[in-house]
Each structure stands twice: as structure tokens, then as C-alpha cells.
MARDRENRO-696612 format. One record per residue (C-alpha): residue number from 1; y, x, z. Coordinates in nm, 2 decimals, always signed. Example, Ala and Ser with C-alpha at 12.3 -4.5 7.8 and 13.67 -1.06 7.14 Angstrom:
R  seq      yy      xx      zz
R    1   -0.45   +1.23   +0.78
R    2   -0.11   +1.37   +0.71
***
This chain:
R  seq      yy      xx      zz
R    1  +15.55  +26.91   +0.43
R    2  +15.81  +27.11   +0.62
R    3  +15.92  +27.44   +0.47
R    4  +15.84  +27.76   +0.65
R    5  +16.19  +27.90   +0.61
R    6  +16.54  +27.78   +0.59
R    7  +16.74  +28.00   +0.35
R    8  +17.10  +27.93   +0.45
R    9  +17.39  +28.17   +0.49
R   10  +17.36  +28.40   +0.79
R   11  +17.50  +28.29   +1.12
R   12  +17.86  +28.39   +1.09
R   13  +17.81  +28.73   +0.93
R   14  +18.06  +28.65   +0.66
R   15  +18.34  +28.43   +0.57
R   16  +18.28  +28.26   +0.24
R   17  +18.57  +28.14   +0.03
R   18  +18.74  +27.83   +0.15
R   19  +18.71  +27.54   -0.09
R   20  +19.02  +27.39   -0.23
R   21  +19.20  +27.12   -0.04
R   22  +19.10  +26.85   -0.28
R   23  +18.73  +26.93   -0.25
R   24  +18.52  +26.61   -0.21
R   25  +18.30  +26.78   +0.04
R   26  +18.56  +26.84   +0.30
R   27  +18.67  +26.52   +0.48
R   28  +18.59  +26.56   +0.84
R   29  +18.80  +26.73   +1.11
R   30  +18.65  +26.89   +1.42
R   31  +18.60  +26.68   +1.73
R   32  +18.81  +26.91   +1.94
R   33  +19.11  +26.84   +1.71
R   34  +19.06  +26.46   +1.70
R   35  +19.19  +26.43   +2.05
R   36  +19.51  +26.61   +1.95
R   37  +19.57  +26.43   +1.62
R   38  +19.45  +26.08   +1.71
R   39  +19.55  +26.03   +2.07
R   40  +19.21  +26.13   +2.22
R   41  +19.04  +25.84   +2.03
R   42  +18.69  +25.90   +1.90
R   43  +18.66  +25.82   +1.53
R   44  +18.35  +25.60   +1.53
R   45  +18.34  +25.55   +1.16
R   46  +18.19  +25.90   +1.10
R   47  +17.92  +25.82   +1.36
R   48  +17.84  +25.48   +1.22
R   49  +17.81  +25.60   +0.86
R   50  +17.57  +25.88   +0.96
R   51  +17.21  +25.84   +0.82
R   52  +17.09  +26.11   +1.04
R   53  +17.11  +25.96   +1.38
R   54  +16.90  +25.65   +1.45
R   55  +16.95  +25.60   +1.82
R   56  +17.19  +25.35   +1.99
R   57  +17.56  +25.39   +1.96
R   58  +17.79  +25.43   +2.26
R   59  +17.80  +25.10   +2.46
R   60  +18.18  +25.11   +2.47
R   61  +18.32  +24.92   +2.17
R   62  +18.59  +25.07   +1.95
R   63  +18.94  +25.00   +2.08
R   64  +18.82  +24.89   +2.43
R   65  +19.14  +24.95   +2.63
R   66  +18.95  +24.93   +2.96
R   67  +18.72  +25.21   +2.87
R   68  +18.79  +25.54   +3.05
R   69  +18.99  +25.79   +2.86
R   70  +18.80  +26.09   +2.73
R   71  +18.93  +26.42   +2.83
R   72  +18.92  +26.75   +2.64
R   73  +18.68  +27.03   +2.74
R   74  +18.85  +27.26   +2.98
R   75  +18.70  +27.55   +2.78
R   76  +18.97  +27.51   +2.52
R   77  +19.19  +27.72   +2.74
R   78  +18.96  +28.01   +2.68
R   79  +18.96  +27.98   +2.30
R   80  +19.30  +27.88   +2.18
R   81  +19.32  +27.82   +1.80
R   82  +19.55  +28.04   +1.60
R   83  +19.83  +27.84   +1.44
R   84  +19.69  +27.90   +1.09
R   85  +19.35  +27.77   +1.20
R   86  +19.47  +27.44   +1.34
R   87  +19.46  +27.29   +0.99
R   88  +19.24  +26.99   +0.95
R   89  +18.88  +27.07   +0.88
R   90  +18.91  +27.45   +0.92
R   91  +18.58  +27.51   +1.08
R   92  +18.39  +27.29   +0.83
R   93  +18.56  +27.42   +0.52
R   94  +18.42  +27.77   +0.53
R   95  +18.11  +27.70   +0.32
R   96  +18.15  +27.66   -0.06
R   97  +17.98  +27.37   -0.22
R   98  +17.76  +27.61   -0.41
R   99  +17.58  +27.69   -0.08
R  100  +17.47  +27.33   -0.02
R  101  +17.13  +27.39   -0.16
R  102  +17.08  +27.69   +0.08
R  103  +17.14  +27.50   +0.41
R  104  +16.79  +27.36   +0.41
R  105  +16.55  +27.30   +0.12
R  106  +16.43  +26.97   +0.27
R  107  +16.79  +26.86   +0.34
R  108  +16.94  +26.99   +0.02
R  109  +17.03  +26.64   -0.10
R  110  +17.28  +26.61   +0.18
R  111  +17.64  +26.68   +0.11
R  112  +17.86  +26.91   +0.31
R  113  +18.04  +26.60   +0.43
R  114  +17.71  +26.49   +0.59
R  115  +17.67  +26.83   +0.76
R  116  +18.04  +26.81   +0.88
R  117  +17.99  +26.46   +1.03
R  118  +17.68  +26.57   +1.21
R  119  +17.84  +26.89   +1.35
R  120  +18.13  +26.68   +1.48
R  121  +17.91  +26.41   +1.64
R  122  +17.77  +26.44   +1.99
R  123  +17.39  +26.37   +1.96
R  124  +17.40  +26.23   +2.32
R  125  +17.63  +25.95   +2.18
R  126  +17.40  +25.85   +1.90
R  127  +17.05  +25.90   +2.03
R  128  +17.07  +25.95   +2.41
R  129  +16.70  +25.89   +2.48
R  130  +16.58  +26.17   +2.24
R  131  +16.85  +26.41   +2.35
R  132  +16.77  +26.36   +2.72
R  133  +16.40  +26.41   +2.65
R  134  +16.46  +26.73   +2.46
R  135  +16.70  +26.85   +2.73
R  136  +16.41  +26.81   +2.99
R  137  +16.18  +27.00   +2.76
R  138  +16.44  +27.28   +2.71
R  139  +16.48  +27.34   +3.08
R  140  +16.10  +27.31   +3.15
R  141  +16.02  +27.58   +2.90
R  142  +16.32  +27.80   +2.82
R  143  +16.63  +27.74   +3.03
R  144  +16.46  +27.79   +3.37
R  145  +16.25  +28.09   +3.28
R  146  +16.32  +28.40   +3.08
R  147  +16.65  +28.29   +2.91
R  148  +16.82  +28.11   +3.19
R  149  +17.19  +28.14   +3.10
R  150  +17.27  +27.77   +3.16
R  151  +17.28  +27.63   +3.52
R  152  +17.05  +27.33   +3.48
R  153  +17.19  +27.07   +3.72
R  154  +17.55  +27.15   +3.64
R  155  +17.49  +27.16   +3.26
R  156  +17.30  +26.83   +3.28
R  157  +17.60  +26.66   +3.45
R  158  +17.84  +26.81   +3.20
R  159  +17.65  +26.74   +2.88
R  160  +17.58  +26.37   +2.98
R  161  +17.93  +26.30   +3.10
R  162  +18.08  +26.08   +2.83
R  163  +18.43  +26.11   +2.98
R  164  +18.44  +26.48   +2.88
R  165  +18.53  +26.53   +2.52
R  166  +18.31  +26.81   +2.38
R  167  +18.47  +27.07   +2.16
R  168  +18.31  +27.18   +1.83
R  169  +18.18  +27.49   +2.01
R  170  +18.02  +27.27   +2.28
R  171  +17.86  +27.06   +2.01
R  172  +17.73  +27.37   +1.84
R  173  +17.55  +27.47   +2.16
R  174  +17.42  +27.13   +2.23
R  175  +17.25  +27.11   +1.88
R  176  +17.10  +27.46   +1.93
R  177  +16.96  +27.36   +2.27
R  178  +16.80  +27.05   +2.11
R  179  +16.67  +27.25   +1.81
R  180  +16.50  +27.50   +2.04
R  181  +16.34  +27.22   +2.25
R  182  +16.18  +27.06   +1.95
R  183  +15.95  +27.37   +1.91
R  184  +15.76  +27.25   +2.22
R  185  +15.68  +26.91   +2.07
R  186  +15.34  +26.84   +1.91
R  187  +15.49  +26.56   +1.70
R  188  +15.58  +26.63   +1.34
R  189  +15.87  +26.39   +1.34
R  190  +16.03  +26.57   +1.63
R  191  +15.97  +26.91   +1.47
R  192  +16.14  +26.77   +1.16
R  193  +16.43  +26.67   +1.37
R  194  +16.44  +27.03   +1.50
R  195  +16.48  +27.15   +1.14
R  196  +16.78  +26.92   +1.10
R  197  +16.94  +27.03   +1.42
R  198  +16.90  +27.40   +1.32
R  199  +17.05  +27.33   +0.97
R  200  +17.35  +27.17   +1.13
R  201  +17.39  +27.46   +1.37
R  202  +17.38  +27.71   +1.07
R  203  +17.65  +27.51   +0.90
R  204  +17.87  +27.48   +1.21
R  205  +17.83  +27.84   +1.31
R  206  +17.94  +27.98   +0.98
R  207  +18.29  +28.14   +0.99
R  208  +18.35  +28.05   +1.35
R  209  +18.55  +28.27   +1.58
R  210  +18.36  +28.44   +1.86
R  211  +18.31  +28.23   +2.17
R  212  +18.05  +28.23   +2.45
R  213  +17.90  +27.91   +2.30
R  214  +17.86  +28.08   +1.96
R  215  +17.67  +28.37   +2.12
R  216  +17.44  +28.13   +2.31
R  217  +17.39  +27.92   +1.99
R  218  +17.30  +28.22   +1.78
R  219  +17.06  +28.34   +2.04
R  220  +16.89  +28.00   +2.05
R  221  +16.87  +27.99   +1.67
R  222  +16.71  +28.33   +1.68
R  223  +16.45  +28.20   +1.92
R  224  +16.40  +27.88   +1.71
R  225  +16.33  +28.08   +1.39
R  226  +16.11  +28.32   +1.58
R  227  +15.91  +28.01   +1.70
R  228  +15.86  +27.88   +1.35
R  229  +15.78  +28.23   +1.22
R  230  +16.09  +28.29   +1.00
R  231  +16.12  +28.64   +1.12
R  232  +16.40  +28.76   +0.90
R  233  +16.63  +28.47   +1.02
R  234  +16.52  +28.53   +1.38
R  235  +16.62  +28.90   +1.35
R  236  +16.94  +28.81   +1.17
R  237  +17.06  +28.56   +1.43
R  238  +16.96  +28.79   +1.71
R  239  +17.18  +29.06   +1.56
R  240  +17.46  +28.80   +1.51
R  241  +17.44  +28.70   +1.88
R  242  +17.46  +29.07   +1.98
R  243  +17.76  +29.14   +1.75
R  244  +17.95  +28.84   +1.89
R  245  +17.85  +28.94   +2.25
R  246  +17.99  +29.29   +2.21
R  247  +18.29  +29.15   +2.03
R  248  +18.36  +28.94   +2.34
R  249  +18.29  +29.24   +2.57
R  250  +18.01  +29.06   +2.74
R  251  +17.86  +29.40   +2.82
R  252  +18.15  +29.45   +3.06
R  253  +18.22  +29.26   +3.38
R  254  +18.47  +28.98   +3.34
R  255  +18.83  +29.07   +3.39
R  256  +18.98  +28.92   +3.70
R  257  +19.27  +28.77   +3.51
R  258  +19.03  +28.58   +3.29
R  259  +18.82  +28.47   +3.59
R  260  +19.13  +28.33   +3.76
R  261  +19.27  +28.15   +3.46
R  262  +19.18  +27.81   +3.61
R  263  +18.96  +27.69   +3.32
R  264  +18.60  +27.77   +3.24
R  265  +18.31  +27.67   +3.02
R  266  +18.11  +27.35   +3.11
R  267  +18.36  +27.29   +3.40
R  268  +18.20  +27.58   +3.60
R  269  +18.40  +27.74   +3.87
R  270  +18.51  +28.10   +3.84
R  271  +18.19  +28.24   +3.99
R  272  +17.96  +28.01   +3.79
R  273  +18.15  +28.11   +3.47
R  274  +18.12  +28.48   +3.54
R  275  +17.75  +28.45   +3.60
R  276  +17.69  +28.23   +3.29
R  277  +17.87  +28.49   +3.09
R  278  +17.67  +28.77   +3.25
R  279  +17.34  +28.60   +3.19
R  280  +17.42  +28.53   +2.83
R  281  +17.45  +28.90   +2.76
R  282  +17.14  +28.98   +2.95
R  283  +16.95  +28.72   +2.75
R  284  +17.07  +28.88   +2.43
R  285  +16.95  +29.22   +2.56
R  286  +16.61  +29.08   +2.64
R  287  +16.58  +28.90   +2.30
R  288  +16.68  +29.22   +2.12
R  289  +16.40  +29.41   +2.29
R  290  +16.14  +29.13   +2.26
R  291  +16.21  +29.08   +1.89
R  292  +16.17  +29.44   +1.82
R  293  +15.84  +29.44   +2.01
R  294  +15.72  +29.18   +1.77
R  295  +15.85  +29.30   +1.43
R  296  +15.86  +29.67   +1.47
R  297  +16.23  +29.72   +1.45
R  298  +16.43  +29.93   +1.69
R  299  +16.65  +29.77   +1.96
R  300  +17.02  +29.75   +1.89
R  301  +17.17  +29.78   +2.23
R  302  +17.19  +30.12   +2.40
R  303  +17.15  +30.06   +2.77
R  304  +17.40  +30.34   +2.84
R  305  +17.67  +30.11   +2.70
R  306  +17.61  +29.83   +2.95
R  307  +17.85  +29.82   +3.24
R  308  +17.74  +29.49   +3.39
R  309  +17.60  +29.36   +3.71
R  310  +17.24  +29.23   +3.73
R  311  +17.20  +28.85   +3.72
R  312  +17.20  +28.70   +4.07
R  313  +16.93  +28.48   +4.21
R  314  +16.89  +28.15   +4.03
R  315  +16.98  +27.95   +4.34
R  316  +17.32  +28.13   +4.36
R  317  +17.38  +28.06   +3.99
R  318  +17.29  +27.69   +4.03
R  319  +17.53  +27.66   +4.33
R  320  +17.80  +27.87   +4.17
R  321  +17.81  +28.08   +4.48
R  322  +18.05  +28.37   +4.54
R  323  +17.78  +28.64   +4.54
R  324  +17.74  +28.96   +4.34
R  325  +17.44  +29.17   +4.25
R  326  +17.45  +29.55   +4.20
R  327  +17.55  +29.71   +3.88
R  328  +17.29  +29.79   +3.62
R  329  +17.22  +30.17   +3.58
R  330  +17.01  +30.27   +3.29
R  331  +16.95  +30.62   +3.43
R  332  +16.75  +30.51   +3.73
R  333  +16.54  +30.23   +3.87
R  334  +16.68  +30.10   +4.20
R  335  +16.45  +30.16   +4.50
R  336  +16.30  +29.88   +4.69
R  337  +16.55  +29.67   +4.88
R  338  +16.86  +29.78   +4.70
R  339  +16.88  +29.49   +4.45
R  340  +17.04  +29.25   +4.71
R  341  +17.12  +28.91   +4.56
R  342  +16.96  +29.00   +4.23
R  343  +16.69  +28.76   +4.10
R  344  +16.37  +28.81   +3.91
R  345  +16.55  +28.85   +3.59
R  346  +16.68  +29.19   +3.71
R  347  +16.33  +29.33   +3.74
R  348  +16.25  +29.20   +3.39
R  349  +16.56  +29.38   +3.26
R  350  +16.45  +29.71   +3.42
R  351  +16.10  +29.70   +3.29
R  352  +16.21  +29.60   +2.94
R  353  +16.45  +29.89   +2.94
R  354  +16.17  +30.13   +3.00
R  355  +15.96  +29.96   +2.73
R  356  +16.25  +30.00   +2.49
R  357  +16.26  +30.38   +2.55
R  358  +15.88  +30.41   +2.50
R  359  +15.89  +30.21   +2.18
R  360  +16.19  +30.42   +2.05
R  361  +16.00  +30.74   +2.13
R  362  +15.69  +30.62   +1.95
R  363  +15.90  +30.53   +1.65
R  364  +16.08  +30.86   +1.64
R  365  +15.76  +31.05   +1.68
R  366  +15.60  +30.87   +1.38
R  367  +15.90  +30.93   +1.16
R  368  +16.00  +31.29   +1.25
R  369  +15.92  +31.58   +1.03
R  370  +15.64  +31.82   +1.14
R  371  +15.77  +32.06   +1.40
R  372  +16.09  +31.86   +1.47
R  373  +16.12  +31.69   +1.80
R  374  +16.43  +31.56   +1.98
R  375  +16.26  +31.58   +2.32
R  376  +15.93  +31.74   +2.42
R  377  +15.67  +31.47   +2.47
R  378  +15.56  +31.62   +2.80
R  379  +15.90  +31.58   +2.96
R  380  +15.94  +31.23   +2.82
R  381  +15.59  +31.13   +2.94
R  382  +15.65  +31.27   +3.29
R  383  +15.99  +31.10   +3.33
R  384  +15.87  +30.77   +3.20
R  385  +15.57  +30.76   +3.44
R  386  +15.81  +30.83   +3.72
R  387  +16.03  +30.54   +3.61
R  388  +15.73  +30.31   +3.58
R  389  +15.61  +30.41   +3.93
R  390  +15.96  +30.35   +4.07
R  391  +15.98  +30.00   +3.90
R  392  +15.65  +29.90   +4.05
R  393  +15.76  +30.02   +4.40
R  394  +16.09  +29.83   +4.37
R  395  +15.92  +29.49   +4.35
R  396  +15.96  +29.27   +4.66
R  397  +15.64  +29.12   +4.78
R  398  +15.72  +28.79   +4.63
R  399  +15.72  +28.94   +4.28
R  400  +15.40  +29.15   +4.31
R  401  +15.13  +29.02   +4.09
R  402  +14.84  +28.83   +4.23
R  403  +14.68  +28.49   +4.18
R  404  +14.86  +28.36   +4.49
R  405  +15.21  +28.48   +4.37
R  406  +15.13  +28.34   +4.03
R  407  +15.05  +28.00   +4.17
R  408  +15.36  +28.01   +4.38
R  409  +15.58  +28.09   +4.08
R  410  +15.42  +27.81   +3.88
R  411  +15.33  +28.04   +3.58
R  412  +15.70  +28.13   +3.54
R  413  +15.71  +28.31   +3.21
R  414  +15.96  +28.57   +3.33
R  415  +15.73  +28.66   +3.63
R  416  +15.42  +28.69   +3.41
R  417  +15.61  +28.86   +3.13
R  418  +15.74  +29.14   +3.35
R  419  +15.40  +29.24   +3.47
R  420  +15.25  +29.22   +3.12
R  421  +15.53  +29.44   +2.98
R  422  +15.47  +29.68   +3.26
R  423  +15.10  +29.72   +3.16
R  424  +15.16  +29.72   +2.79
R  425  +15.42  +29.99   +2.83
R  426  +15.16  +30.21   +3.01
R  427  +14.90  +30.13   +2.74
R  428  +15.13  +30.21   +2.45
R  429  +15.27  +30.52   +2.62
R  430  +14.93  +30.66   +2.67
R  431  +14.78  +30.55   +2.34
R  432  +15.04  +30.70   +2.12
R  433  +14.98  +31.06   +2.20
R  434  +14.95  +31.33   +1.93
R  435  +14.61  +31.48   +2.00
R  436  +14.70  +31.83   +1.88
R  437  +15.01  +31.85   +2.10
R  438  +14.86  +31.79   +2.45
R  439  +14.59  +31.97   +2.64
R  440  +14.25  +31.82   +2.66
R  441  +14.28  +31.71   +3.02
R  442  +14.60  +31.51   +2.94
R  443  +14.44  +31.36   +2.64
R  444  +14.15  +31.23   +2.85
R  445  +14.39  +31.10   +3.11
R  446  +14.59  +30.92   +2.85
R  447  +14.28  +30.75   +2.71
R  448  +14.17  +30.64   +3.05
R  449  +14.51  +30.50   +3.15
R  450  +14.55  +30.32   +2.82
R  451  +14.21  +30.16   +2.88
R  452  +14.28  +30.07   +3.24
R  453  +14.61  +29.91   +3.18
R  454  +14.47  +29.71   +2.88
R  455  +14.21  +29.58   +3.12
R  456  +14.49  +29.48   +3.36
R  457  +14.65  +29.28   +3.08
R  458  +14.33  +29.09   +3.02
R  459  +14.30  +29.04   +3.40
R  460  +14.64  +28.88   +3.41
R  461  +14.54  +28.66   +3.11
R  462  +14.22  +28.56   +3.29
R  463  +14.42  +28.46   +3.61
R  464  +14.64  +28.25   +3.39
R  465  +14.36  +28.09   +3.20
R  466  +14.18  +27.99   +3.51
R  467  +14.47  +27.84   +3.70
R  468  +14.34  +27.49   +3.65
R  469  +14.02  +27.58   +3.84
R  470  +14.23  +27.71   +4.13
R  471  +14.49  +27.43   +4.13
R  472  +14.32  +27.12   +4.00
R  473  +14.53  +26.80   +3.96
R  474  +14.86  +26.99   +4.00
R  475  +15.15  +27.04   +3.76
R  476  +15.07  +27.41   +3.74
R  477  +14.72  +27.33   +3.60
R  478  +14.86  +27.09   +3.34
R  479  +15.15  +27.30   +3.23
R  480  +15.13  +27.53   +2.93
R  481  +15.22  +27.90   +2.93
R  482  +15.51  +27.96   +2.70
R  483  +15.60  +28.33   +2.68
R  484  +15.52  +28.43   +2.32
R  485  +15.55  +28.80   +2.38
R  486  +15.25  +28.81   +2.60
R  487  +15.04  +28.72   +2.30
R  488  +15.13  +29.05   +2.14
R  489  +15.03  +29.24   +2.46
R  490  +14.70  +29.06   +2.47
R  491  +14.62  +29.17   +2.11
R  492  +14.72  +29.53   +2.20
R  493  +14.49  +29.51   +2.51
R  494  +14.19  +29.37   +2.31
R  495  +14.24  +29.63   +2.04
R  496  +14.21  +29.91   +2.30
R  497  +13.92  +29.79   +2.52
R  498  +13.71  +29.70   +2.21
R  499  +13.78  +30.02   +2.02
R  500  +13.45  +30.17   +2.14
R  501  +13.18  +30.07   +2.38
R  502  +12.81  +30.03   +2.46
R  503  +12.60  +29.77   +2.29
R  504  +12.47  +29.65   +2.63
R  505  +12.83  +29.56   +2.74
R  506  +12.91  +29.34   +2.44
R  507  +12.83  +29.01   +2.60
R  508  +13.06  +29.07   +2.90
R  509  +13.33  +29.21   +2.67
R  510  +13.32  +28.89   +2.45
R  511  +13.35  +28.68   +2.76
R  512  +13.67  +28.85   +2.88
R  513  +13.82  +28.83   +2.53
R  514  +13.74  +28.46   +2.51
R  515  +13.93  +28.40   +2.84
R  516  +14.23  +28.59   +2.71
R  517  +14.22  +28.40   +2.39
R  518  +14.27  +28.07   +2.57
R  519  +14.62  +28.19   +2.66
R  520  +14.69  +28.28   +2.30
R  521  +14.57  +27.94   +2.20
R  522  +14.82  +27.78   +2.44
R  523  +15.10  +27.99   +2.28
R  524  +14.99  +27.91   +1.92
R  525  +15.06  +27.54   +1.99
R  526  +15.43  +27.62   +2.01
R  527  +15.48  +27.96   +1.85
R  528  +15.36  +28.04   +1.50
R  529  +15.33  +28.40   +1.59
R  530  +15.04  +28.29   +1.81
R  531  +14.84  +28.18   +1.50
R  532  +14.85  +28.54   +1.36
R  533  +14.73  +28.66   +1.70
R  534  +14.45  +28.41   +1.70
R  535  +14.33  +28.54   +1.36
R  536  +14.33  +28.90   +1.48
R  537  +14.13  +28.81   +1.79
R  538  +13.89  +28.61   +1.59
R  539  +13.84  +28.90   +1.35
R  540  +13.75  +29.13   +1.64
R  541  +13.52  +28.87   +1.80
R  542  +13.34  +28.83   +1.47
R  543  +13.29  +29.20   +1.45
R  544  +13.14  +29.21   +1.80
R  545  +12.93  +28.90   +1.73
R  546  +12.76  +29.09   +1.44
R  547  +12.65  +29.36   +1.67
R  548  +12.32  +29.35   +1.87
R  549  +12.35  +29.31   +2.25
R  550  +12.14  +29.62   +2.29
R  551  +11.99  +29.90   +2.07
R  552  +11.65  +29.74   +2.05
R  553  +11.79  +29.43   +1.90
R  554  +11.92  +29.61   +1.59
R  555  +11.73  +29.54   +1.27
R  556  +11.62  +29.87   +1.13
R  557  +11.65  +29.72   +0.78
R  558  +12.03  +29.71   +0.84
R  559  +12.04  +30.08   +0.92
R  560  +12.17  +30.33   +0.67
R  561  +11.93  +30.59   +0.82
R  562  +11.93  +30.83   +1.11
R  563  +11.95  +30.54   +1.35
R  564  +12.31  +30.46   +1.25
R  565  +12.52  +30.21   +1.05
R  566  +12.87  +30.25   +0.93
R  567  +13.07  +29.98   +0.75
R  568  +13.44  +29.93   +0.69
R  569  +13.47  +29.75   +1.02
R  570  +13.24  +29.92   +1.26
R  571  +13.01  +30.22   +1.32
R  572  +12.69  +30.17   +1.52
R  573  +12.47  +30.44   +1.67
R  574  +12.14  +30.27   +1.74
R  575  +11.99  +30.56   +1.92
R  576  +12.29  +30.61   +2.15
R  577  +12.34  +30.23   +2.18
R  578  +12.71  +30.26   +2.10
R  579  +12.96  +30.12   +1.86
R  580  +13.30  +30.23   +1.73
R  581  +13.56  +30.01   +1.55
R  582  +13.69  +30.16   +1.23
R  583  +14.02  +29.97   +1.18
R  584  +14.26  +29.90   +1.47
R  585  +14.42  +29.56   +1.51
R  586  +14.75  +29.73   +1.61
R  587  +14.85  +29.94   +1.31
R  588  +15.18  +30.06   +1.46
R  589  +15.05  +30.40   +1.58
R  590  +14.98  +30.64   +1.30
R  591  +14.63  +30.79   +1.29
R  592  +14.76  +31.13   +1.41
R  593  +14.93  +30.97   +1.71
R  594  +14.65  +30.73   +1.82
R  595  +14.43  +30.88   +2.09
R  596  +14.22  +30.57   +2.11
R  597  +14.10  +30.54   +1.76
R  598  +14.15  +30.90   +1.67
R  599  +13.89  +31.05   +1.91
R  600  +13.52  +31.05   +1.89
R  601  +13.28  +30.86   +2.11
R  602  +13.21  +31.16   +2.34
R  603  +13.58  +31.21   +2.43
R  604  +13.62  +30.83   +2.48
R  605  +13.32  +30.80   +2.71
R  606  +13.41  +31.10   +2.91
R  607  +13.76  +30.95   +2.97
R  608  +13.67  +30.59   +3.05
R  609  +13.34  +30.62   +3.22
R  610  +13.42  +30.90   +3.47
***
């Protein structure tokens, strides 16, 4: 059985003592230094002695003089080693032998020498078939959707080119890409391999100097641990990625002198490197907000500290074209037509920025002392609604949601996610209203808007769930939806629309929930967070199933008198033919700040049935 967590040292958050030079655990020097110390010859002995890799070895025999010479990664020009850090085995001597048991419980029998050999070995050399298959999976689910910071075609050529010697930073990134890809496999042996890849990444990332690949690797490790529901490690590595990103000034546009240095990561040209760097930071920004959405923590990055252009369109990134998108401005949403050359990721960035402000306002409101407020809710509410309206108006026609545009985008997770985040931002903004601080007309408006936008989330889920009916025998029908954060929004929506209702509407309500649950079921196959969402939805469906479909169907023997029944889960008024849930699925809003569960039936009905 695979463990649910991997309790190793955090990703580069400290620098453990260096073992003594005669330590038995330290025998391997980094790959990037082999070319300098051994005439650019790959040491095959470490590869052949590895028990981890089971694929074929490189077809070129050792000592083949006719084999093409391997060349060093050109990215070395960006990260020169300090003289004191050129000593043999520096990168792999940062973890004390006492931490061996922490790297992975299942792999605790492996020595640090084993970890060092794996971290210095290119998995494409030792098991090319598996590596290529996982690379395909990565770009199908992650690299071409929300977190697209690697240009697919160029990265594929670079990573499979055996003539290019990969640096230790490069290998770290490759392992993290493969680890993330394993989460989309249904095979236990592949998932076990993902645990090994992640453990190697944790080992190799420890004590390393900040590089772009380190940022990308920490980000992917954060996603990996989020996928397997090790939330503390996911949050930790997300923070590590952000710290390294700001340490490298990725929140600023690249300096012209660095852009013109003549060498770049993955052999990209100056424009491709600048965009890769830019997209890496924006991916950290998105992950920071999405992780907070799932675990209740506040976001780390202040949008006012970002002085960066939006990501350009994906085709420009793939072609490494000399195009630039406008600068990000956290104080306003660009009007329609002004985001020239910016791709869909730019619109996702804008809506997630609004969502971050709403979530921060909810958090502050729940924690502030009575009578203390940093900003009047009315002004924040009005300003946020204006920003949401401006965001919706800024969308080009090709990004406006409909079944037709969804089918055209091929259930792109970034396209669906931006619309789901738009609706959940509206729903949470209007749900988390302190009832005693707003006039009655605004309270009713907030209840109505929370209910309407929750219904829109379920409508988006229904369109997704029925894509196979619209597009039979197509790749879109067979593909699985893979944006885990939409599962949280679906739970929020179900929680609101089922808070109160009429008994006669239960059958139709359950049908809509069942349709949305199909999307959560797809997510649960890959993301363990989806399993918790499945349980919450099942709990609410069970509560609805226990209710009669109309007042006459209620057994009087079950009634507590006066035509009513109240339990810990639900309250039923048989005479009125209504029900009210007692316990919300989403416990984030405090009772005093929850205008959905905090009002009575009359106020609810007056708001949603007008």
C-alpha cells in the first residue's frame, strides 16, 4: 500500500549540514559537472548499477568513438556555479544521513547514494518508453492548459535530444514533469513510480540555488502533492516556488542585458525564454490562489507587486515569436479589445485576481473584532461588482461560455475554470454578507445572486457532463475533465441551491446534482480532493432522498407535531411543503456572515422566487 504522505525535508527551505567528506553516502557528482571533469563522457556505471530504472539503456555503447559528442546545456550560462560550489557532489551532499528515513517511507531502505544516482540520471536514457508516455500525458492534461509554462513542441525536441547534456537543474525539472504526469494514470505501478520520481525531486531540490527550473519543479511538486492529497506539502512547495520566483525577480520583466546574453533555457531564443520565464511566474500566481481556495489559507502574492506583462497567445509562445502583450494592472480590468496578443491565460489571471480579493475580504471579515472594519462592505461590494462586470465584458467572443465554444476549446481546463471562478466569485461575494450590516433590499439581492450564480455553475457542469452526447465518437467525448478546483466550486453551488426549497422540486433538484456529480467523479479519478467532494455531495443527496417528493407523501408518524419535522440535518414543514438544510457543506462562512443559511424560509423564498 502506498503511503498518503511523504515526510521529507521541505523543498529547499533550509540548508542542512553538509556531511563529512568521507561519508559513505556521498559518491556521485552532478551530471552537469561530469562534462567538465571527465571530458564530456557520461559515466554509465551509475546508470547500470541503478535498481530503480528498468527500461533499456542508451543504444550507444560505452567508449564508442563514432558516437556524437554530447554538449552541455546552454542554460549553464544563466546559472554559473560559484567557485566554492564547484566541489564534487555539492548538490547531493546537502542532506544528512539522518534524513534518509524522511525522504519516502516506502523508499526508506534506499541510501542517499541511490537518490544521488537517480537525480544525476536522465530517465529518458534509462526508460525512454515510459518517459515519453508520461510526457504525452503531461502535455495532454497540465502543460497545455492552465499551467502552460513549457512550449510543448520545443520542449519535446529538447528533452529527447540525446546530444544535449542535461544539467542537474534540467534533470530536476524532468523528474517533476514525470511525477506530475503519473497522477493521471489509473495503474498502481505507474503511481508508485510517481512517488519515486517525487522523492528524487525532493532530494535533488534541497539546498539548490534559485534557478528557473527549480521554481518550475517546486510548482509541479506542489501540484503533485495536491493531487495525492498531502495538503501540507502542497502548500509548502507552492510557497517555496513563490519564494524562489520572487528571489529571481520573476515578478518583473526580464532585463534586456539578460535577454541578450546569447544563451537560454531549453535552447529557447530570447523571446521564447522571456515568455517561459513570464509564464512560470503567472503559474505560481495561479497556483497560489487556487491552493488557498482549497485549503482556506490566504494568498501570498500581492497583485500590486507584479510588474509583468500578461502571457501572450499560446501559438506565439510555441513559435517563440517577437510579440508582447500588455502589462498587468491589478487596479483595473482591461476593456474589451485592449489585450492584444494576450491569450486565454490573461483572462484567467484577471478573474483569479478578483476572486483573491473577495476571499481575502471574507477572511478579514470573519476574523475582525466587532465594530472594526478596514473597508466598508458596501464600497467593496460595489467595486467588486464593477470589476466582475468589466471582466465579463472584456472577453472576446471566442472565450464567452456556451456549449459551442466549450466544444471548440475541447474542454480546455483554463477556459472552463475561468468561467467557474467567475460564478463562484459572485456566489461567495453575495453569500458572505453580514445580515445586520446591510439593508433588507440588498440582503434579498445578495441571496438571489448567490442562488443564480450557483445555478450557473451547475449549468456549466451539466454542459461538461453531456459533451459525449453532443460530440459522440470524438476525442472531446472520450477525454476527461482535469481541473480540480472546479470540484470545489460545484460543492459550493450545490450547498447554496439545496439550502432551502420546496418538496415538489426535489426530483428535479436531484437530477441536476447528479449531472454535476459526474464531473466530480471524473476529477476524483485523478485528484484525491475529488473524493472528499464526492462524499459531501453524497451526504446532501442522501438528505434529499430521505425527503418526500411532495407534502402528501410525508408519513405523519415521522412528524414531531404541528406538521413539522426537524433533525440535525434538515427541517421539514409539511403544511408549507418546504425543507431547510440545517448544516452547510461549505463551513467557511461563519453563521453571522452567511445570508444563505442564516435567513429563514420567508426571506429566502422572497429573494429566489420573485
